N, CA, C and O atoms as a Maestro MAE file, in Angstrom:
{
 s_m_m2io_version
 :::
 2.0.0
}

f_m_ct {
 s_m_title
 :::
 protein
 m_atom[356] {
  # First column is atom index #
  i_m_mmod_type
  r_m_x_coord
  r_m_y_coord
  r_m_z_coord
  i_m_residue_number
  s_m_chain_name
  s_m_pdb_residue_name
  s_m_pdb_atom_name
  i_m_atomic_number
  :::
  1 25 263.601 100.314 5.356 1 A "UNK " " N  " 7
  2 3 262.267 100.811 5.547 1 A "UNK " " CA " 6
  3 2 262.311 102.335 5.760 1 A "UNK " " C  " 6
  4 15 263.168 102.839 6.487 1 A "UNK " " O  " 8
  5 25 261.400 103.046 5.134 2 A "UNK " " N  " 7
  6 3 261.334 104.489 5.368 2 A "UNK " " CA " 6
  7 2 260.500 104.762 6.624 2 A "UNK " " C  " 6
  8 15 259.986 103.841 7.258 2 A "UNK " " O  " 8
  9 25 260.381 106.043 6.964 3 A "UNK " " N  " 7
  10 3 259.667 106.405 8.196 3 A "UNK " " CA " 6
  11 2 258.233 105.910 8.195 3 A "UNK " " C  " 6
  12 15 257.765 105.340 9.181 3 A "UNK " " O  " 8
  13 25 257.540 106.125 7.095 4 A "UNK " " N  " 7
  14 3 256.130 105.737 7.030 4 A "UNK " " CA " 6
  15 2 255.970 104.224 7.164 4 A "UNK " " C  " 6
  16 15 255.082 103.756 7.878 4 A "UNK " " O  " 8
  17 25 256.818 103.460 6.488 5 A "UNK " " N  " 7
  18 3 256.749 101.997 6.562 5 A "UNK " " CA " 6
  19 2 257.015 101.517 7.986 5 A "UNK " " C  " 6
  20 15 256.340 100.614 8.480 5 A "UNK " " O  " 8
  21 25 257.997 102.123 8.638 6 A "UNK " " N  " 7
  22 3 258.323 101.748 10.008 6 A "UNK " " CA " 6
  23 2 257.148 102.028 10.944 6 A "UNK " " C  " 6
  24 15 256.793 101.195 11.778 6 A "UNK " " O  " 8
  25 25 256.557 103.198 10.796 7 A "UNK " " N  " 7
  26 3 255.411 103.561 11.641 7 A "UNK " " CA " 6
  27 2 254.226 102.647 11.375 7 A "UNK " " C  " 6
  28 15 253.545 102.235 12.314 7 A "UNK " " O  " 8
  29 25 253.967 102.325 10.117 8 A "UNK " " N  " 7
  30 3 252.857 101.431 9.791 8 A "UNK " " CA " 6
  31 2 253.078 100.033 10.347 8 A "UNK " " C  " 6
  32 15 252.137 99.391 10.815 8 A "UNK " " O  " 8
  33 25 254.309 99.564 10.298 9 A "UNK " " N  " 7
  34 3 254.622 98.253 10.871 9 A "UNK " " CA " 6
  35 2 254.416 98.278 12.389 9 A "UNK " " C  " 6
  36 15 253.866 97.340 12.964 9 A "UNK " " O  " 8
  37 25 254.861 99.352 13.023 10 A "UNK " " N  " 7
  38 3 254.683 99.471 14.472 10 A "UNK " " CA " 6
  39 2 253.211 99.517 14.834 10 A "UNK " " C  " 6
  40 15 252.796 98.901 15.816 10 A "UNK " " O  " 8
  41 25 252.426 100.228 14.068 11 A "UNK " " N  " 7
  42 3 250.983 100.297 14.314 11 A "UNK " " CA " 6
  43 2 250.363 98.904 14.198 11 A "UNK " " C  " 6
  44 15 249.534 98.520 15.022 11 A "UNK " " O  " 8
  45 25 250.764 98.153 13.180 12 A "UNK " " N  " 7
  46 3 250.218 96.804 12.990 12 A "UNK " " CA " 6
  47 2 250.604 95.876 14.147 12 A "UNK " " C  " 6
  48 15 249.770 95.116 14.639 12 A "UNK " " O  " 8
  49 25 251.848 95.939 14.574 13 A "UNK " " N  " 7
  50 3 252.303 95.096 15.692 13 A "UNK " " CA " 6
  51 2 251.551 95.469 16.964 13 A "UNK " " C  " 6
  52 15 251.089 94.597 17.699 13 A "UNK " " O  " 8
  53 25 251.430 96.770 17.220 14 A "UNK " " N  " 7
  54 3 250.729 97.226 18.418 14 A "UNK " " CA " 6
  55 2 249.254 96.821 18.382 14 A "UNK " " C  " 6
  56 15 248.689 96.428 19.403 14 A "UNK " " O  " 8
  57 25 248.637 96.916 17.209 15 A "UNK " " N  " 7
  58 3 247.228 96.516 17.083 15 A "UNK " " CA " 6
  59 2 247.024 95.049 17.422 15 A "UNK " " C  " 6
  60 15 246.016 94.683 18.026 15 A "UNK " " O  " 8
  61 25 247.979 94.204 17.035 16 A "UNK " " N  " 7
  62 3 247.912 92.771 17.389 16 A "UNK " " CA " 6
  63 2 247.913 92.615 18.907 16 A "UNK " " C  " 6
  64 15 247.117 91.859 19.464 16 A "UNK " " O  " 8
  65 25 248.818 93.341 19.571 17 A "UNK " " N  " 7
  66 3 248.916 93.242 21.032 17 A "UNK " " CA " 6
  67 2 247.657 93.797 21.680 17 A "UNK " " C  " 6
  68 15 247.182 93.252 22.676 17 A "UNK " " O  " 8
  69 25 247.114 94.870 21.129 18 A "UNK " " N  " 7
  70 3 245.925 95.488 21.678 18 A "UNK " " CA " 6
  71 2 244.708 94.564 21.586 18 A "UNK " " C  " 6
  72 15 243.855 94.566 22.473 18 A "UNK " " O  " 8
  73 25 244.633 93.789 20.526 19 A "UNK " " N  " 7
  74 3 243.527 92.830 20.387 19 A "UNK " " CA " 6
  75 2 243.586 91.767 21.486 19 A "UNK " " C  " 6
  76 15 242.554 91.314 21.982 19 A "UNK " " O  " 8
  77 25 244.805 91.378 21.857 20 A "UNK " " N  " 7
  78 3 244.984 90.340 22.877 20 A "UNK " " CA " 6
  79 2 244.741 90.881 24.282 20 A "UNK " " C  " 6
  80 15 244.269 90.155 25.157 20 A "UNK " " O  " 8
  81 25 245.063 92.151 24.499 21 A "UNK " " N  " 7
  82 3 244.935 92.758 25.824 21 A "UNK " " CA " 6
  83 2 244.345 94.142 25.676 21 A "UNK " " C  " 6
  84 15 245.054 95.135 25.838 21 A "UNK " " O  " 8
  85 25 243.051 94.231 25.370 22 A "UNK " " N  " 7
  86 3 242.437 95.527 25.084 22 A "UNK " " CA " 6
  87 2 242.369 96.493 26.266 22 A "UNK " " C  " 6
  88 15 242.175 97.692 26.063 22 A "UNK " " O  " 8
  89 25 242.521 96.009 27.471 23 A "UNK " " N  " 7
  90 3 242.448 96.873 28.648 23 A "UNK " " CA " 6
  91 2 243.805 97.422 29.077 23 A "UNK " " C  " 6
  92 15 243.877 98.195 30.032 23 A "UNK " " O  " 8
  93 25 244.877 97.041 28.395 24 A "UNK " " N  " 7
  94 3 246.218 97.486 28.756 24 A "UNK " " CA " 6
  95 2 246.432 98.888 28.192 24 A "UNK " " C  " 6
  96 15 246.665 99.049 26.994 24 A "UNK " " O  " 8
  97 25 246.354 99.891 29.047 25 A "UNK " " N  " 7
  98 3 246.362 101.300 28.637 25 A "UNK " " CA " 6
  99 2 247.627 101.677 27.849 25 A "UNK " " C  " 6
  100 15 247.576 102.548 26.980 25 A "UNK " " O  " 8
  101 25 248.734 101.042 28.141 26 A "UNK " " N  " 7
  102 3 249.975 101.394 27.434 26 A "UNK " " CA " 6
  103 2 249.812 101.185 25.935 26 A "UNK " " C  " 6
  104 15 250.311 101.990 25.148 26 A "UNK " " O  " 8
  105 25 249.126 100.122 25.522 27 A "UNK " " N  " 7
  106 3 248.917 99.912 24.091 27 A "UNK " " CA " 6
  107 2 248.090 101.035 23.467 27 A "UNK " " C  " 6
  108 15 248.313 101.407 22.315 27 A "UNK " " O  " 8
  109 25 247.163 101.559 24.208 28 A "UNK " " N  " 7
  110 3 246.346 102.688 23.717 28 A "UNK " " CA " 6
  111 2 247.210 103.946 23.582 28 A "UNK " " C  " 6
  112 15 247.088 104.693 22.611 28 A "UNK " " O  " 8
  113 25 248.074 104.167 24.556 29 A "UNK " " N  " 7
  114 3 248.978 105.315 24.496 29 A "UNK " " CA " 6
  115 2 249.943 105.184 23.301 29 A "UNK " " C  " 6
  116 15 250.199 106.149 22.580 29 A "UNK " " O  " 8
  117 25 250.457 103.984 23.119 30 A "UNK " " N  " 7
  118 3 251.345 103.733 21.981 30 A "UNK " " CA " 6
  119 2 250.615 104.014 20.683 30 A "UNK " " C  " 6
  120 15 251.168 104.654 19.789 30 A "UNK " " O  " 8
  121 25 249.379 103.544 20.564 31 A "UNK " " N  " 7
  122 3 248.604 103.757 19.341 31 A "UNK " " CA " 6
  123 2 248.434 105.251 19.056 31 A "UNK " " C  " 6
  124 15 248.608 105.690 17.919 31 A "UNK " " O  " 8
  125 25 248.099 106.025 20.078 32 A "UNK " " N  " 7
  126 3 247.912 107.470 19.902 32 A "UNK " " CA " 6
  127 2 249.217 108.134 19.429 32 A "UNK " " C  " 6
  128 15 249.208 108.969 18.525 32 A "UNK " " O  " 8
  129 25 250.320 107.752 20.051 33 A "UNK " " N  " 7
  130 3 251.601 108.346 19.690 33 A "UNK " " CA " 6
  131 2 252.024 107.966 18.275 33 A "UNK " " C  " 6
  132 15 252.504 108.811 17.519 33 A "UNK " " O  " 8
  133 25 251.849 106.703 17.918 34 A "UNK " " N  " 7
  134 3 252.219 106.247 16.577 34 A "UNK " " CA " 6
  135 2 251.360 106.911 15.511 34 A "UNK " " C  " 6
  136 15 251.866 107.302 14.459 34 A "UNK " " O  " 8
  137 25 250.065 107.041 15.776 35 A "UNK " " N  " 7
  138 3 249.174 107.686 14.813 35 A "UNK " " CA " 6
  139 2 249.507 109.175 14.652 35 A "UNK " " C  " 6
  140 15 249.411 109.720 13.552 35 A "UNK " " O  " 8
  141 25 249.890 109.816 15.733 36 A "UNK " " N  " 7
  142 3 250.343 111.210 15.676 36 A "UNK " " CA " 6
  143 2 251.588 111.335 14.795 36 A "UNK " " C  " 6
  144 15 251.655 112.203 13.925 36 A "UNK " " O  " 8
  145 25 252.557 110.476 15.025 37 A "UNK " " N  " 7
  146 3 253.785 110.511 14.215 37 A "UNK " " CA " 6
  147 2 253.477 110.251 12.746 37 A "UNK " " C  " 6
  148 15 254.018 110.922 11.866 37 A "UNK " " O  " 8
  149 25 252.613 109.283 12.481 38 A "UNK " " N  " 7
  150 3 252.258 108.974 11.097 38 A "UNK " " CA " 6
  151 2 251.569 110.169 10.444 38 A "UNK " " C  " 6
  152 15 251.827 110.469 9.279 38 A "UNK " " O  " 8
  153 25 250.703 110.846 11.176 39 A "UNK " " N  " 7
  154 3 250.018 112.013 10.631 39 A "UNK " " CA " 6
  155 2 251.014 113.129 10.286 39 A "UNK " " C  " 6
  156 15 250.840 113.834 9.292 39 A "UNK " " O  " 8
  157 25 252.041 113.283 11.099 40 A "UNK " " N  " 7
  158 3 253.069 114.278 10.796 40 A "UNK " " CA " 6
  159 2 253.837 113.875 9.543 40 A "UNK " " C  " 6
  160 15 254.044 114.692 8.646 40 A "UNK " " O  " 8
  161 25 254.255 112.617 9.486 41 A "UNK " " N  " 7
  162 3 255.010 112.123 8.321 41 A "UNK " " CA " 6
  163 2 254.173 112.255 7.049 41 A "UNK " " C  " 6
  164 15 254.703 112.595 5.992 41 A "UNK " " O  " 8
  165 25 252.883 111.992 7.145 42 A "UNK " " N  " 7
  166 3 251.984 112.089 5.986 42 A "UNK " " CA " 6
  167 2 251.618 113.529 5.636 42 A "UNK " " C  " 6
  168 15 251.036 113.784 4.582 42 A "UNK " " O  " 8
  169 25 251.957 114.466 6.516 43 A "UNK " " N  " 7
  170 3 251.624 115.860 6.280 43 A "UNK " " CA " 6
  171 2 250.205 116.240 6.678 43 A "UNK " " C  " 6
  172 15 249.750 117.348 6.391 43 A "UNK " " O  " 8
  173 25 249.508 115.324 7.337 44 A "UNK " " N  " 7
  174 3 248.121 115.583 7.770 44 A "UNK " " CA " 6
  175 2 248.084 116.366 9.079 44 A "UNK " " C  " 6
  176 15 247.092 117.035 9.371 44 A "UNK " " O  " 8
  177 25 249.138 116.290 9.856 45 A "UNK " " N  " 7
  178 3 249.242 116.997 11.135 45 A "UNK " " CA " 6
  179 2 250.343 118.041 11.019 45 A "UNK " " C  " 6
  180 15 251.493 117.717 10.723 45 A "UNK " " O  " 8
  181 25 249.984 119.273 11.250 46 A "UNK " " N  " 7
  182 3 250.964 120.372 11.160 46 A "UNK " " CA " 6
  183 2 251.536 120.747 12.522 46 A "UNK " " C  " 6
  184 15 252.626 121.312 12.606 46 A "UNK " " O  " 8
  185 25 250.805 120.435 13.583 47 A "UNK " " N  " 7
  186 3 251.235 120.791 14.936 47 A "UNK " " CA " 6
  187 2 252.283 119.794 15.418 47 A "UNK " " C  " 6
  188 15 251.959 118.660 15.773 47 A "UNK " " O  " 8
  189 25 253.513 120.219 15.426 48 A "UNK " " N  " 7
  190 3 254.614 119.350 15.840 48 A "UNK " " CA " 6
  191 2 255.029 119.611 17.287 48 A "UNK " " C  " 6
  192 15 256.083 119.149 17.723 48 A "UNK " " O  " 8
  193 25 254.217 120.339 18.023 49 A "UNK " " N  " 7
  194 3 254.579 120.734 19.386 49 A "UNK " " CA " 6
  195 2 254.594 119.582 20.374 49 A "UNK " " C  " 6
  196 15 255.154 119.712 21.462 49 A "UNK " " O  " 8
  197 25 253.989 118.456 20.016 50 A "UNK " " N  " 7
  198 3 253.939 117.317 20.928 50 A "UNK " " CA " 6
  199 2 255.061 116.311 20.694 50 A "UNK " " C  " 6
  200 15 255.116 115.282 21.368 50 A "UNK " " O  " 8
  201 25 255.943 116.588 19.763 51 A "UNK " " N  " 7
  202 3 257.007 115.630 19.455 51 A "UNK " " CA " 6
  203 2 257.893 115.356 20.667 51 A "UNK " " C  " 6
  204 15 258.377 114.239 20.846 51 A "UNK " " O  " 8
  205 25 258.102 116.368 21.490 52 A "UNK " " N  " 7
  206 3 258.943 116.170 22.669 52 A "UNK " " CA " 6
  207 2 258.236 115.396 23.779 52 A "UNK " " C  " 6
  208 15 258.843 115.097 24.808 52 A "UNK " " O  " 8
  209 25 256.952 115.069 23.579 53 A "UNK " " N  " 7
  210 3 256.187 114.294 24.551 53 A "UNK " " CA " 6
  211 2 256.112 112.816 24.181 53 A "UNK " " C  " 6
  212 15 255.526 112.025 24.919 53 A "UNK " " O  " 8
  213 25 256.695 112.436 23.052 54 A "UNK " " N  " 7
  214 3 256.680 111.042 22.625 54 A "UNK " " CA " 6
  215 2 257.569 110.216 23.557 54 A "UNK " " C  " 6
  216 15 258.737 110.541 23.772 54 A "UNK " " O  " 8
  217 25 256.996 109.143 24.104 55 A "UNK " " N  " 7
  218 3 257.748 108.305 25.058 55 A "UNK " " CA " 6
  219 2 257.749 106.839 24.632 55 A "UNK " " C  " 6
  220 15 257.747 105.936 25.469 55 A "UNK " " O  " 8
  221 25 257.752 106.620 23.338 56 A "UNK " " N  " 7
  222 3 257.765 105.241 22.839 56 A "UNK " " CA " 6
  223 2 259.035 104.501 23.264 56 A "UNK " " C  " 6
  224 15 258.987 103.313 23.585 56 A "UNK " " O  " 8
  225 25 260.150 105.195 23.266 57 A "UNK " " N  " 7
  226 3 261.407 104.575 23.697 57 A "UNK " " CA " 6
  227 2 261.362 104.169 25.155 57 A "UNK " " C  " 6
  228 15 261.893 103.126 25.537 57 A "UNK " " O  " 8
  229 25 260.732 104.990 25.959 58 A "UNK " " N  " 7
  230 3 260.553 104.683 27.379 58 A "UNK " " CA " 6
  231 2 259.754 103.386 27.547 58 A "UNK " " C  " 6
  232 15 260.141 102.494 28.302 58 A "UNK " " O  " 8
  233 25 258.634 103.303 26.825 59 A "UNK " " N  " 7
  234 3 257.838 102.075 26.877 59 A "UNK " " CA " 6
  235 2 258.653 100.886 26.377 59 A "UNK " " C  " 6
  236 15 258.597 99.799 26.954 59 A "UNK " " O  " 8
  237 25 259.405 101.096 25.310 60 A "UNK " " N  " 7
  238 3 260.198 100.014 24.724 60 A "UNK " " CA " 6
  239 2 261.142 99.396 25.758 60 A "UNK " " C  " 6
  240 15 261.222 98.176 25.901 60 A "UNK " " O  " 8
  241 25 261.847 100.263 26.470 61 A "UNK " " N  " 7
  242 3 262.860 99.790 27.417 61 A "UNK " " CA " 6
  243 2 262.247 99.301 28.713 61 A "UNK " " C  " 6
  244 15 262.604 98.231 29.206 61 A "UNK " " O  " 8
  245 25 261.329 100.073 29.269 62 A "UNK " " N  " 7
  246 3 260.802 99.744 30.601 62 A "UNK " " CA " 6
  247 2 259.744 98.653 30.596 62 A "UNK " " C  " 6
  248 15 259.641 97.888 31.555 62 A "UNK " " O  " 8
  249 25 258.951 98.569 29.525 63 A "UNK " " N  " 7
  250 3 257.817 97.660 29.521 63 A "UNK " " CA " 6
  251 2 258.022 96.399 28.672 63 A "UNK " " C  " 6
  252 15 257.498 95.336 29.006 63 A "UNK " " O  " 8
  253 25 258.781 96.515 27.579 64 A "UNK " " N  " 7
  254 3 258.747 95.427 26.594 64 A "UNK " " CA " 6
  255 2 260.096 94.818 26.217 64 A "UNK " " C  " 6
  256 15 260.127 93.792 25.537 64 A "UNK " " O  " 8
  257 25 261.193 95.409 26.633 65 A "UNK " " N  " 7
  258 3 262.499 94.914 26.185 65 A "UNK " " CA " 6
  259 2 262.675 93.420 26.465 65 A "UNK " " C  " 6
  260 15 263.173 92.679 25.618 65 A "UNK " " O  " 8
  261 25 262.274 92.997 27.626 66 A "UNK " " N  " 7
  262 3 262.416 91.579 27.998 66 A "UNK " " CA " 6
  263 2 261.236 90.732 27.545 66 A "UNK " " C  " 6
  264 15 261.415 89.616 27.057 66 A "UNK " " O  " 8
  265 25 260.037 91.261 27.706 67 A "UNK " " N  " 7
  266 3 258.838 90.447 27.468 67 A "UNK " " CA " 6
  267 2 258.389 90.412 26.012 67 A "UNK " " C  " 6
  268 15 257.741 89.452 25.594 67 A "UNK " " O  " 8
  269 25 258.722 91.438 25.234 68 A "UNK " " N  " 7
  270 3 258.259 91.525 23.848 68 A "UNK " " CA " 6
  271 2 259.321 92.253 23.011 68 A "UNK " " C  " 6
  272 15 259.133 93.413 22.647 68 A "UNK " " O  " 8
  273 25 260.431 91.577 22.706 69 A "UNK " " N  " 7
  274 3 261.535 92.219 21.986 69 A "UNK " " CA " 6
  275 2 261.141 92.782 20.616 69 A "UNK " " C  " 6
  276 15 261.694 93.791 20.179 69 A "UNK " " O  " 8
  277 25 260.189 92.135 19.941 70 A "UNK " " N  " 7
  278 3 259.759 92.630 18.631 70 A "UNK " " CA " 6
  279 2 259.136 94.014 18.750 70 A "UNK " " C  " 6
  280 15 259.489 94.929 18.007 70 A "UNK " " O  " 8
  281 25 258.216 94.156 19.681 71 A "UNK " " N  " 7
  282 3 257.573 95.453 19.898 71 A "UNK " " CA " 6
  283 2 258.581 96.471 20.403 71 A "UNK " " C  " 6
  284 15 258.568 97.623 19.969 71 A "UNK " " O  " 8
  285 25 259.442 96.067 21.303 72 A "UNK " " N  " 7
  286 3 260.461 96.967 21.849 72 A "UNK " " CA " 6
  287 2 261.339 97.540 20.742 72 A "UNK " " C  " 6
  288 15 261.592 98.744 20.705 72 A "UNK " " O  " 8
  289 25 261.794 96.692 19.859 73 A "UNK " " N  " 7
  290 3 262.707 97.136 18.782 73 A "UNK " " CA " 6
  291 2 262.022 98.148 17.863 73 A "UNK " " C  " 6
  292 15 262.616 99.173 17.528 73 A "UNK " " O  " 8
  293 25 260.808 97.880 17.461 74 A "UNK " " N  " 7
  294 3 260.125 98.790 16.543 74 A "UNK " " CA " 6
  295 2 259.770 100.105 17.242 74 A "UNK " " C  " 6
  296 15 259.791 101.159 16.608 74 A "UNK " " O  " 8
  297 25 259.447 100.061 18.530 75 A "UNK " " N  " 7
  298 3 259.165 101.298 19.269 75 A "UNK " " CA " 6
  299 2 260.409 102.170 19.385 75 A "UNK " " C  " 6
  300 15 260.315 103.396 19.330 75 A "UNK " " O  " 8
  301 25 261.554 101.555 19.543 76 A "UNK " " N  " 7
  302 3 262.815 102.317 19.588 76 A "UNK " " CA " 6
  303 2 263.047 103.015 18.251 76 A "UNK " " C  " 6
  304 15 263.475 104.169 18.217 76 A "UNK " " O  " 8
  305 25 262.767 102.321 17.157 77 A "UNK " " N  " 7
  306 3 262.911 102.940 15.835 77 A "UNK " " CA " 6
  307 2 261.960 104.119 15.689 77 A "UNK " " C  " 6
  308 15 262.322 105.150 15.122 77 A "UNK " " O  " 8
  309 25 260.757 103.967 16.194 78 A "UNK " " N  " 7
  310 3 259.775 105.043 16.108 78 A "UNK " " CA " 6
  311 2 260.158 106.220 16.992 78 A "UNK " " C  " 6
  312 15 259.902 107.371 16.637 78 A "UNK " " O  " 8
  313 25 260.763 105.945 18.130 79 A "UNK " " N  " 7
  314 3 261.260 107.037 18.975 79 A "UNK " " CA " 6
  315 2 262.319 107.829 18.229 79 A "UNK " " C  " 6
  316 15 262.354 109.057 18.308 79 A "UNK " " O  " 8
  317 25 263.179 107.133 17.507 80 A "UNK " " N  " 7
  318 3 264.206 107.817 16.712 80 A "UNK " " CA " 6
  319 2 263.579 108.672 15.619 80 A "UNK " " C  " 6
  320 15 264.082 109.751 15.309 80 A "UNK " " O  " 8
  321 25 262.493 108.201 15.039 81 A "UNK " " N  " 7
  322 3 261.767 108.990 14.049 81 A "UNK " " CA " 6
  323 2 261.257 110.274 14.696 81 A "UNK " " C  " 6
  324 15 261.363 111.353 14.113 81 A "UNK " " O  " 8
  325 25 260.703 110.156 15.901 82 A "UNK " " N  " 7
  326 3 260.211 111.341 16.616 82 A "UNK " " CA " 6
  327 2 261.346 112.317 16.870 82 A "UNK " " C  " 6
  328 15 261.170 113.521 16.687 82 A "UNK " " O  " 8
  329 25 262.513 111.825 17.290 83 A "UNK " " N  " 7
  330 3 263.670 112.697 17.512 83 A "UNK " " CA " 6
  331 2 264.066 113.405 16.222 83 A "UNK " " C  " 6
  332 15 264.316 114.611 16.220 83 A "UNK " " O  " 8
  333 25 264.124 112.648 15.120 84 A "UNK " " N  " 7
  334 3 264.482 113.225 13.826 84 A "UNK " " CA " 6
  335 2 263.490 114.303 13.408 84 A "UNK " " C  " 6
  336 15 263.894 115.370 12.946 84 A "UNK " " O  " 8
  337 25 262.200 114.034 13.566 85 A "UNK " " N  " 7
  338 3 261.173 114.999 13.198 85 A "UNK " " CA " 6
  339 2 261.286 116.269 14.042 85 A "UNK " " C  " 6
  340 15 261.097 117.380 13.545 85 A "UNK " " O  " 8
  341 25 261.597 116.084 15.322 86 A "UNK " " N  " 7
  342 3 261.742 117.238 16.199 86 A "UNK " " CA " 6
  343 2 262.942 118.095 15.781 86 A "UNK " " C  " 6
  344 15 262.872 119.324 15.813 86 A "UNK " " O  " 8
  345 25 264.024 117.453 15.394 87 A "UNK " " N  " 7
  346 3 265.202 118.191 14.933 87 A "UNK " " CA " 6
  347 2 264.918 118.955 13.633 87 A "UNK " " C  " 6
  348 15 265.439 120.050 13.423 87 A "UNK " " O  " 8
  349 25 264.090 118.368 12.768 88 A "UNK " " N  " 7
  350 3 263.762 118.978 11.486 88 A "UNK " " CA " 6
  351 2 262.826 120.176 11.641 88 A "UNK " " C  " 6
  352 15 262.788 121.056 10.781 88 A "UNK " " O  " 8
  353 25 262.076 120.203 12.739 89 A "UNK " " N  " 7
  354 3 261.059 121.276 12.883 89 A "UNK " " CA " 6
  355 2 261.666 122.582 13.356 89 A "UNK " " C  " 6
  356 15 260.952 123.570 13.525 89 A "UNK " " O  " 8
  :::
 }
 m_bond[355] {
  # First column is bond index #
  i_m_from
  i_m_to
  i_m_order
  :::
  1 1 2 1
  2 2 3 1
  3 3 4 2
  4 3 5 1
  5 5 6 1
  6 6 7 1
  7 7 8 2
  8 7 9 1
  9 9 10 1
  10 10 11 1
  11 11 12 2
  12 11 13 1
  13 13 14 1
  14 14 15 1
  15 15 16 2
  16 15 17 1
  17 17 18 1
  18 18 19 1
  19 19 20 2
  20 19 21 1
  21 21 22 1
  22 22 23 1
  23 23 24 2
  24 23 25 1
  25 25 26 1
  26 26 27 1
  27 27 28 2
  28 27 29 1
  29 29 30 1
  30 30 31 1
  31 31 32 2
  32 31 33 1
  33 33 34 1
  34 34 35 1
  35 35 36 2
  36 35 37 1
  37 37 38 1
  38 38 39 1
  39 39 40 2
  40 39 41 1
  41 41 42 1
  42 42 43 1
  43 43 44 2
  44 43 45 1
  45 45 46 1
  46 46 47 1
  47 47 48 2
  48 47 49 1
  49 49 50 1
  50 50 51 1
  51 51 52 2
  52 51 53 1
  53 53 54 1
  54 54 55 1
  55 55 56 2
  56 55 57 1
  57 57 58 1
  58 58 59 1
  59 59 60 2
  60 59 61 1
  61 61 62 1
  62 62 63 1
  63 63 64 2
  64 63 65 1
  65 65 66 1
  66 66 67 1
  67 67 68 2
  68 67 69 1
  69 69 70 1
  70 70 71 1
  71 71 72 2
  72 71 73 1
  73 73 74 1
  74 74 75 1
  75 75 76 2
  76 75 77 1
  77 77 78 1
  78 78 79 1
  79 79 80 2
  80 79 81 1
  81 81 82 1
  82 82 83 1
  83 83 84 2
  84 83 85 1
  85 85 86 1
  86 86 87 1
  87 87 88 2
  88 87 89 1
  89 89 90 1
  90 90 91 1
  91 91 92 2
  92 91 93 1
  93 93 94 1
  94 94 95 1
  95 95 96 2
  96 95 97 1
  97 97 98 1
  98 98 99 1
  99 99 100 2
  100 99 101 1
  101 101 102 1
  102 102 103 1
  103 103 104 2
  104 103 105 1
  105 105 106 1
  106 106 107 1
  107 107 108 2
  108 107 109 1
  109 109 110 1
  110 110 111 1
  111 111 112 2
  112 111 113 1
  113 113 114 1
  114 114 115 1
  115 115 116 2
  116 115 117 1
  117 117 118 1
  118 118 119 1
  119 119 120 2
  120 119 121 1
  121 121 122 1
  122 122 123 1
  123 123 124 2
  124 123 125 1
  125 125 126 1
  126 126 127 1
  127 127 128 2
  128 127 129 1
  129 129 130 1
  130 130 131 1
  131 131 132 2
  132 131 133 1
  133 133 134 1
  134 134 135 1
  135 135 136 2
  136 135 137 1
  137 137 138 1
  138 138 139 1
  139 139 140 2
  140 139 141 1
  141 141 142 1
  142 142 143 1
  143 143 144 2
  144 143 145 1
  145 145 146 1
  146 146 147 1
  147 147 148 2
  148 147 149 1
  149 149 150 1
  150 150 151 1
  151 151 152 2
  152 151 153 1
  153 153 154 1
  154 154 155 1
  155 155 156 2
  156 155 157 1
  157 157 158 1
  158 158 159 1
  159 159 160 2
  160 159 161 1
  161 161 162 1
  162 162 163 1
  163 163 164 2
  164 163 165 1
  165 165 166 1
  166 166 167 1
  167 167 168 2
  168 167 169 1
  169 169 170 1
  170 170 171 1
  171 171 172 2
  172 171 173 1
  173 173 174 1
  174 174 175 1
  175 175 176 2
  176 175 177 1
  177 177 178 1
  178 178 179 1
  179 179 180 2
  180 179 181 1
  181 181 182 1
  182 182 183 1
  183 183 184 2
  184 183 185 1
  185 185 186 1
  186 186 187 1
  187 187 188 2
  188 187 189 1
  189 189 190 1
  190 190 191 1
  191 191 192 2
  192 191 193 1
  193 193 194 1
  194 194 195 1
  195 195 196 2
  196 195 197 1
  197 197 198 1
  198 198 199 1
  199 199 200 2
  200 199 201 1
  201 201 202 1
  202 202 203 1
  203 203 204 2
  204 203 205 1
  205 205 206 1
  206 206 207 1
  207 207 208 2
  208 207 209 1
  209 209 210 1
  210 210 211 1
  211 211 212 2
  212 211 213 1
  213 213 214 1
  214 214 215 1
  215 215 216 2
  216 215 217 1
  217 217 218 1
  218 218 219 1
  219 219 220 2
  220 219 221 1
  221 221 222 1
  222 222 223 1
  223 223 224 2
  224 223 225 1
  225 225 226 1
  226 226 227 1
  227 227 228 2
  228 227 229 1
  229 229 230 1
  230 230 231 1
  231 231 232 2
  232 231 233 1
  233 233 234 1
  234 234 235 1
  235 235 236 2
  236 235 237 1
  237 237 238 1
  238 238 239 1
  239 239 240 2
  240 239 241 1
  241 241 242 1
  242 242 243 1
  243 243 244 2
  244 243 245 1
  245 245 246 1
  246 246 247 1
  247 247 248 2
  248 247 249 1
  249 249 250 1
  250 250 251 1
  251 251 252 2
  252 251 253 1
  253 253 254 1
  254 254 255 1
  255 255 256 2
  256 255 257 1
  257 257 258 1
  258 258 259 1
  259 259 260 2
  260 259 261 1
  261 261 262 1
  262 262 263 1
  263 263 264 2
  264 263 265 1
  265 265 266 1
  266 266 267 1
  267 267 268 2
  268 267 269 1
  269 269 270 1
  270 270 271 1
  271 271 272 2
  272 271 273 1
  273 273 274 1
  274 274 275 1
  275 275 276 2
  276 275 277 1
  277 277 278 1
  278 278 279 1
  279 279 280 2
  280 279 281 1
  281 281 282 1
  282 282 283 1
  283 283 284 2
  284 283 285 1
  285 285 286 1
  286 286 287 1
  287 287 288 2
  288 287 289 1
  289 289 290 1
  290 290 291 1
  291 291 292 2
  292 291 293 1
  293 293 294 1
  294 294 295 1
  295 295 296 2
  296 295 297 1
  297 297 298 1
  298 298 299 1
  299 299 300 2
  300 299 301 1
  301 301 302 1
  302 302 303 1
  303 303 304 2
  304 303 305 1
  305 305 306 1
  306 306 307 1
  307 307 308 2
  308 307 309 1
  309 309 310 1
  310 310 311 1
  311 311 312 2
  312 311 313 1
  313 313 314 1
  314 314 315 1
  315 315 316 2
  316 315 317 1
  317 317 318 1
  318 318 319 1
  319 319 320 2
  320 319 321 1
  321 321 322 1
  322 322 323 1
  323 323 324 2
  324 323 325 1
  325 325 326 1
  326 326 327 1
  327 327 328 2
  328 327 329 1
  329 329 330 1
  330 330 331 1
  331 331 332 2
  332 331 333 1
  333 333 334 1
  334 334 335 1
  335 335 336 2
  336 335 337 1
  337 337 338 1
  338 338 339 1
  339 339 340 2
  340 339 341 1
  341 341 342 1
  342 342 343 1
  343 343 344 2
  344 343 345 1
  345 345 346 1
  346 346 347 1
  347 347 348 2
  348 347 349 1
  349 349 350 1
  350 350 351 1
  351 351 352 2
  352 351 353 1
  353 353 354 1
  354 354 355 1
  355 355 356 2
  :::
 }
}
């Protein structure tokens, strides 16, 4: 999977979780971060200054590693995308 496919998959998985628990703020934060990364990958967002603020990996390990391994795994991949994008900038 390329970066865009990975981010789109993560967005879809997170949206499923958000529908089930719409008041869980972490899912909203994840959605904002994933959409930001996707906008950068798509070239729609030029401001890369927030890449060092991405904490998807933190959420993956602290919130979901045990309770939701599928979401945790994809968030870790997305965190790596953020690291790669930051190195490229």
